[in-house]
N, C-alpha and C positions, 0 to 999 in steps of 0.2 A: 348909342349915337354913332352914325357913320363917321368915319375919319377919312381924310384925304388919302387916296389909295396909292401905295408904293410897293405892291406885292411883286410886280415884275419890273425888269430893267427900264421899261418905258418910263416909270415913275410919273404917271399922269397927273397925280395929285388931285383927281376928281373926287367928288362925293358920289360914290356909287350907291344907289338905292338898294334896299334890301331885295326888291323884286323889280324886274324890268322885262318887257317883251324881248325875247333873244334877238340879238342884233341891233337893238334900239337903245341900248343903255349908253352911258357916257364912257370916255376913255378909249384906249386902243382895243380893248377886248370887247367893247360894246355890250357888256353884260352886267346885270345886277350882281349882288353878293351871293344870292341863293344859287346852288349848282344847276346848270343845264346839262342834260345828258341825252345823247342820241341813240345809245345802244349799250346793253350790258349783257354779257354771256361769256361762255367758255370759248377761248380763242387758242387755235392750233397752230397759228402761223407765225408765232414769235420764235426766237431762237430755242433750240431744244432744252436748254437749261431753265427756260422760263415757261415754255408750254408743257413739257413733260409728256406723260401719256395721256393725262385726263384733260389738260387744258388749263390756261391761265384765266383767272376770273377777272375779265377785262371790262372796265367802265370807261367809255368814251365820252369825255366832256366836249361840250360844243364851245366854239369861239377859241381865239388863240390871239396872243399879243404879238406874235411874230409874223404870221400871215404869209408864208412862202407861196409864191405863185404856182409852184409845181406840187403842192401838197396833194397826197393821194387821198386824204381825207377833206378835200376842199369844200365838200358839201356842208361839213359841220364846222370846220376850222374857220372859213371865211364867210360862207353863206349863213352860218350860225343856225342851222337846223337842230332842233332839239326840243326837249320839254324840261321846263323848270320843275324842280322837285325840292322837298324839304331835307334838312339834314337827317331827320329820323328816317325818311324813306331811303336815303343814301345807305344808312346803317343796315336797313332791311334788305337792300340789294346785295350788300356784302354777305349777309347770312344766307340769302337764296343761292348765291353763287357758291359758297362753301358747302351748302346742301347738295349741290350738284357734282361736288368733288373737286373743286378748284384747288390747284396747288398753291396759289397765291392770289392776292388781290392787286390787280394791275390798273393803276390810274393814269389814263392817257391824256396828255395836255391839261394837267390839273392846276397849273401855277396861279391862274387868275381867280380860282376858287379856293386858294390855300386856307383861308380862314375857315370855311366850311368843311374841308377835308380835315383839318386838325380837329375840329369838333367831332367829326364822324369817327375819328379813330380813337375815341375814348368811350368805353374801355379798350385796351389793345386787342388786336385780332390774334387768333391762334396759328395764323400762317404768315409767311413774309409779305409785306407790303412793298409793291413796286411803284416807284415814282417814275413814269415814262414821259420824258419831256423832250423838247427841241433843243435843250442845251442852253437855251436863253433864259436862265433862271438868275434870280437876285440872291446873292450870298446871305444877306439878312433873312430872307425868307427861308432859305434852306436851313439855316441854323435852328429855326423853330421846329423843323421836322426831326431833329436829332433824337433817336431812340424811338420815333414812331415809324420810320421808314428804314427797311433793312436792306432793300435792293434799289439802286439807281440805275435807270436805263436811259441815259441821255444821248442824244445826237451830238455829233460834232460835225456840223454841216460845212463849215467854211473856215478857211485860213486866209482867204482873199477878201479884204474889206469892201473892194469894188463889187464883187459878186454878191456879198451879204446885203449891200445897199440896193443893188439892182433887183434882186430876187426875194428879198425879205424886208427891205426898207430899214435896215439896221446897219449903221456904220460901225457899231461897237460890238458886233456879234463875237468875233474871235477873242478879244480880251475878256468879254463877259462870260463866254463859255469856258475858257481856260480857268478863270476864277471859280465858276460853279463847279465843274468837274473836280477841281482840286479840293474844294470844300466837301464834296460828296465823298471822295476817297478818304479825307481826313475822319469823316464821321464813321465810314464802315471798315476801314482798314483793308487789307488784301482780301481778295475775294475767297469765299469758302463754298464749297460744293459738298452735297450729301445726296447720295444715290442719284447723281446725275442732275440734280436740281440746284440752282443758285440759292444758297441760304442768306448770304450776306455778301455785299460787295458792289462794284460798279462795273456795268458792261457798257462800253462805248460803242455807238453806232456811227458808221460813216457811209453815206450814200454817195457813190460815185456819180457825178453829173456829166453828161455827154460833152465832150470836148474840153473839159476843165480838169485836166490831169495835174497841172501845177497846184491847183487847189487841194487835190487829194494828197499830193506829196507833202505840202505844208501841214496838213493834219497829221499824217503819219509821222513826220519829223517831230512835231510837238509831243505826240503821245510817247514816242520812243525815248525822247529826252526827259520827259516828266516823270515817267513811272517805271521803276525797275521790273524785270520779269516777275510773274506771278503775283503782280499787284492788281491789275485790271484785266478784263477780257475785252476783246476788241471784235466787232462784227463789220467786216468789210462787205458792203452791199452793192452789187452790180446790176440789181434788177429794177433800176429806175424805169418808171413808167410815165409817159406824158399824161398829165392830169391838169385840170383847171386851165386858166389862161395860158400856161406854158405850152399846152398842146398844140397851139398855133403860133409859137414864137421860137424860131430857130436861135440857138442850137438845141433848145430844150424840147423840141417837137419830135425828137427821135430816141431810140433806146440807145443804151451804151453798147458799143461793138465788143465783140469778144476779144479783139486785139487790145482795146483800151482796158478791158478788165484784166486780161493776162498781164499787162505791163504794170498795173497797180498791185495786183497780187504779188508779183515778183519784188516790187519795191517794199511792200510790206514785210515780206519774209527777209529781205536783205536788211531791213532795219531792225531785225531781231524780234519781231512781234510774231509769236507763235501761239499765244493763249487766245482762243476764241474761235471764230467762225468765218468761212469764206462762202459768200452767197453769190453764185454765178448769175449772169444776165437772165438765164431761163428758170431761175430758182422760183420766181413768182410772176404774177402779172395782174391784170384787172380782175381775174377770177378769185384772187386772194384778198381783194378789198372787201371788207364787211359791208353788208347792206345796213345803212343807217335808217332804220325803220321803226325806232323806238322799242325794239325787242328788249324785254327784261326791265322796262322802265315803269 
């Protein structure tokens, strides 16, 4: 029997049906409980320790409880494009990706389907499982993943509550993401690499938003204070691309300037954060956004 949903920090407490047309369900995610997927395939555009030489076996789930107006996956996160599948089909997709040589199974925006994901990971997979999220995760849900997820790949989008409210409709983003990432690190311990691939640990991503340098400084300050060196990896991302409604809304209607990026890179290094990746403004663009066409579903 369906229980009031509390999987994500929105804690809607709605009774989500087993099945629902994508985008038509109740609650913040607007989904039923069965997973809705927009694409599954080998992905080469993650950080090198995730993609490796053969690619990350990436499953893009549709819908999102955060709903950022600038999301590069807006077609699936907010417009909810995708196909509903069974848990058994989700397991088959994992096996197909492993058969193609995937280094890991990379679950993108999976939080609102956590129940189905947990079921799909039994029995355990022979490669690391990556929980790839916006950082807006509920600690109680993360605790259920312990031992089933080896790598956490969260965003830390905001340190500014006014920005998180404006662009993601979440007044509690910073406190929620801090608690979530702290729990992720508790589960995995310090990161571990083997042959250039992340076997276990947490890689925190931060996307610099145009004109919002204080927001980035706040994120860097927290990471530096919260985690000793060699505990987490950090990916500083300067390749913001205007997408969704943000493409017509200043200041999010432009790319990050090279001067903005350089200033944040210097701030990161001055804070003593050297484990991770620096992704400059020209590191990617629209060509790197996957085609959400139900490939692999």
